[in-house]
C-alpha positions as CSV (number, residue, x, y, z in Angstrom):
1,M,178.9,67.5,30.8
2,S,178.8,67.7,27.0
3,Y,179.4,64.6,25.0
4,I,182.2,66.4,23.0
5,E,183.8,69.4,24.7
6,L,186.6,71.6,23.5
7,T,187.9,74.4,25.8
8,Q,190.3,77.1,24.5
9,V,191.7,74.9,21.8
10,S,194.4,76.3,19.5
11,K,196.6,74.7,16.8
12,Q,199.6,75.9,14.9
13,Y,201.4,74.2,12.0
14,R,205.1,74.8,11.1
15,R,206.1,74.8,7.4
16,R,209.6,75.8,6.3
17,G,210.3,77.3,9.7
18,Q,207.2,79.5,9.7
19,A,204.3,79.1,12.1
20,T,200.7,79.3,10.8
21,E,197.9,79.4,13.3
22,A,195.1,77.2,12.1
23,L,192.7,77.4,15.1
24,H,192.5,80.1,17.8
25,L,190.9,79.5,21.2
26,I,188.0,77.3,20.1
27,D,185.3,76.6,22.7
28,L,182.7,74.0,21.5
29,N,180.3,71.6,23.1
30,I,178.2,69.0,21.3
31,E,175.5,66.9,22.9
32,K,175.1,63.2,22.4
33,G,173.0,62.2,19.4
34,K,173.2,65.6,17.7
35,F,174.1,66.3,14.1
36,V,176.4,69.3,14.0
37,S,177.8,70.8,10.8
38,I,181.0,73.0,10.6
39,I,181.1,75.5,7.8
40,G,183.6,78.2,6.8
41,P,185.9,79.4,4.1
42,S,188.7,77.1,2.8
43,G,191.7,77.1,5.1
44,C,189.8,78.1,8.2
45,G,190.8,74.9,10.1
46,K,187.6,72.9,9.8
47,S,189.4,69.6,9.0
48,S,192.0,70.3,11.7
49,L,189.2,70.7,14.2
50,L,187.7,67.4,13.1
51,R,191.0,65.6,13.4
52,I,191.7,67.1,16.8
53,I,188.3,65.8,18.0
54,G,189.2,62.4,16.6
55,G,192.6,62.2,18.2
56,L,194.4,62.2,14.8
57,V,196.0,65.6,15.5
58,K,197.1,67.0,18.9
59,Q,196.1,70.6,19.8
60,D,198.9,72.9,21.0
61,C,196.8,74.2,23.9
62,G,193.4,73.8,25.5
63,E,191.5,70.7,26.4
64,V,189.4,68.2,24.4
65,L,187.1,65.7,26.1
66,I,185.1,62.9,24.5
67,N,182.5,61.8,27.1
68,G,185.0,62.8,29.8
69,R,188.0,61.1,28.2
70,S,190.8,62.3,26.0
71,P,190.5,61.8,22.2
72,L,193.3,59.2,22.3
73,E,191.5,57.2,25.0
74,A,188.2,57.5,23.0
75,Q,190.1,56.4,19.9
76,K,191.5,53.3,21.6
77,Q,187.9,52.4,22.7
78,K,186.8,52.7,19.0
79,Q,184.5,55.6,19.7
80,F,185.0,57.2,16.3
81,G,184.0,56.3,12.8
82,F,185.6,58.4,10.0
83,V,184.1,59.3,6.6
84,P,186.7,61.1,4.5
85,Q,186.2,62.9,1.2
86,S,187.2,59.6,-0.6
87,P,185.5,56.4,0.4
88,A,188.7,54.5,1.1
89,L,187.4,51.1,-0.1
90,F,189.5,48.2,-1.2
91,P,188.7,47.8,-4.9
92,W,189.5,44.0,-4.9
93,R,187.0,43.3,-2.2
94,T,183.2,43.1,-2.6
95,V,180.9,45.7,-1.1
96,L,179.9,43.3,1.8
97,Q,183.6,42.5,2.4
98,N,184.4,46.2,2.7
99,M,181.5,46.6,5.1
100,Q,183.0,43.9,7.3
101,L,186.5,45.5,7.3
102,P,186.2,47.4,10.6
103,F,185.5,44.2,12.4
104,E,188.5,42.5,10.9
105,V,190.9,45.2,12.1
106,N,189.1,46.0,15.4
107,R,189.3,43.2,17.9
108,Q,187.0,44.9,20.4
109,A,184.3,45.3,17.8
110,A,184.9,41.9,16.4
111,E,183.7,40.4,19.7
112,Q,180.2,41.3,18.7
113,P,180.2,41.7,14.9
114,P,176.9,42.5,13.2
115,Q,175.2,39.8,11.3
116,R,175.2,39.8,7.6
117,E,171.5,40.7,7.6
118,E,172.3,43.9,9.5
119,L,175.0,45.0,7.1
120,V,172.7,44.2,4.1
121,K,170.0,46.3,5.8
122,L,172.4,49.2,6.0
123,L,173.2,48.8,2.3
124,E,169.5,48.7,1.5
125,M,169.1,52.0,3.3
126,V,171.6,53.6,1.0
127,G,170.1,52.0,-2.1
128,L,172.8,49.3,-2.6
129,G,171.1,46.1,-1.4
130,E,171.5,44.5,-4.8
131,F,175.3,45.2,-4.9
132,T,176.5,43.2,-1.9
133,D,178.6,40.9,-4.0
134,A,179.8,43.6,-6.5
135,Y,183.5,44.6,-6.3
136,A,184.1,48.1,-5.1
137,K,186.0,48.9,-8.3
138,E,182.8,48.3,-10.3
139,L,180.9,51.1,-8.5
140,S,180.6,54.7,-9.4
141,G,182.1,57.4,-7.0
142,G,178.7,58.1,-5.5
143,M,178.0,54.4,-4.9
144,Q,181.4,54.0,-3.3
145,Q,180.7,56.9,-1.0
146,R,177.4,55.3,0.0
147,V,179.2,52.2,1.0
148,G,181.6,54.3,3.1
149,I,178.7,56.0,4.9
150,A,176.9,52.7,5.5
151,R,180.1,51.1,6.8
152,A,180.6,54.0,9.3
153,F,177.1,53.6,10.6
154,G,177.6,49.8,10.9
155,S,180.9,50.0,12.6
156,G,179.5,50.3,16.1
157,A,181.2,53.7,16.7
158,P,178.9,56.2,18.5
159,I,180.6,59.2,17.0
160,L,181.0,59.8,13.2
161,L,183.4,62.4,11.9
162,M,182.6,63.3,8.3
163,D,185.0,65.5,6.4
164,E,183.3,66.9,3.3
165,P,182.1,63.4,2.2
166,F,180.1,64.7,-0.8
167,S,182.6,67.3,-2.1
168,A,183.7,65.2,-5.1
169,L,180.1,64.4,-6.3
170,D,178.0,66.2,-8.9
171,E,175.2,68.4,-7.6
172,I,172.4,65.9,-8.4
173,T,174.2,63.0,-6.7
174,R,175.1,65.2,-3.8
175,E,171.5,66.2,-3.1
176,K,170.4,62.6,-3.2
177,M,173.2,61.6,-0.8
178,S,172.0,64.3,1.7
179,Y,168.7,62.6,2.0
180,L,170.2,59.1,2.2
181,L,172.4,60.3,5.0
182,L,169.4,61.9,6.8
183,N,167.5,58.6,6.5
184,I,170.2,56.5,7.9
185,W,171.1,59.0,10.7
186,E,167.5,59.2,11.8
187,S,167.5,55.4,12.2
188,Y,170.7,55.2,14.2
189,Q,170.9,58.6,16.0
190,K,174.7,58.7,16.2
191,T,176.6,61.8,17.1
192,V,177.8,63.4,13.8
193,V,180.3,66.2,13.3
194,F,180.1,67.1,9.6
195,V,182.4,69.4,7.7
196,T,181.0,71.1,4.6
197,H,181.2,74.1,2.3
198,N,177.6,73.7,1.3
199,I,175.0,76.0,3.1
200,R,172.0,74.1,1.9
201,E,173.5,70.8,3.0
202,A,174.3,72.2,6.5
203,V,170.8,73.5,7.1
204,L,169.1,70.4,5.8
205,L,171.2,67.9,7.8
206,S,171.9,69.7,11.1
207,D,170.6,70.4,14.5
208,E,173.2,73.1,14.8
209,V,175.6,74.9,12.3
210,I,179.0,76.1,13.5
211,I,180.3,79.0,11.4
212,M,184.0,79.6,11.4
213,S,186.1,82.7,10.5
214,P,189.0,82.7,8.0
215,R,192.4,81.5,9.4
216,P,193.1,81.5,12.2
217,G,189.8,79.7,12.6
218,R,187.5,81.0,15.3
219,I,183.9,80.2,16.0
220,K,181.9,83.2,14.7
221,A,178.4,82.0,15.3
222,R,176.4,78.9,16.3
223,I,173.0,78.7,14.7
224,G,170.5,76.1,16.0
225,I,168.4,74.7,13.2
226,E,164.9,74.4,14.6
227,L,163.3,72.6,11.7
228,P,161.0,69.6,12.1
229,R,162.3,66.1,11.5
230,P,162.1,64.0,9.4
231,R,163.1,66.6,6.8
232,S,161.9,66.6,3.2
233,A,162.5,68.3,-0.1
234,E,159.4,70.3,0.4
235,L,160.9,71.7,3.6
236,E,163.7,73.2,1.6
237,E,161.2,75.6,-0.1
238,S,159.9,76.9,3.2
239,E,160.5,80.5,4.4
240,Q,162.2,79.2,7.6
241,F,164.7,77.1,5.6
242,Q,165.5,79.9,3.3
243,Q,166.0,82.3,6.2
244,Y,168.5,79.9,7.8
245,M,170.4,79.8,4.6
246,A,170.4,83.6,4.3
247,D,171.6,84.0,7.9
248,I,174.5,81.7,7.4
249,R,175.4,83.3,4.1
250,A,175.4,86.7,5.7
251,Y,177.9,85.6,8.4
252,L,180.2,84.1,5.7
253,R,180.0,87.2,3.5
254,Q,181.2,89.4,6.4
255,D,184.7,88.0,5.6
256,W,184.7,88.5,1.9
257,Q,187.5,90.6,0.5
258,V,186.6,91.8,-3.0
């Protein structure tokens, strides 16, 4: 059995009395410990798919299983860590206090909260070891997003659902964040489902890239990324890396309407 398994999943939204089909008959399986990216044009249902996996939205038909359980059951058992586009930090709390927040609101996780040293180690991994006592409002957008990522990895949740977490960052910061995320993921080996519009990012980070069609979202292709780990900036210049990018771009261009 796959760790995350979707069978014939569809979803419609109703706005002003009209139905819009966001997802159509999605079949998807993800193995434990894998990093999987979902890429596709705007409005193709990527974020809806992520929310259905996490139990935040209910599909209209089909079945979703998280390690054999429904998403709501998995959610109650705190199986998910969410990293949205905005870091969702409390500005009046320090960085370390924001890191501790999941254990204040989650009684189950609070039974075995991580030690301060473990949280500081996570912050050091994302380059923020010197900012534990700084207030979140004092940090730049990129620094705040680093705290959000470190917090998700430190939350104890085995599955991380990341919805375009770098979309608001400039290109230089975004590239740096990709490597920070790689570094922390390789240390913790959590299962990650990562929504992005960035082809380079998808190839660099992923074990597999899921390519979706325009609305209603369908899975057009699944491309396994057979690149060695740990991955480096030099790898991005390789012929194999560039070929993966070209293959994904070709699939996406099939749906262009000029």
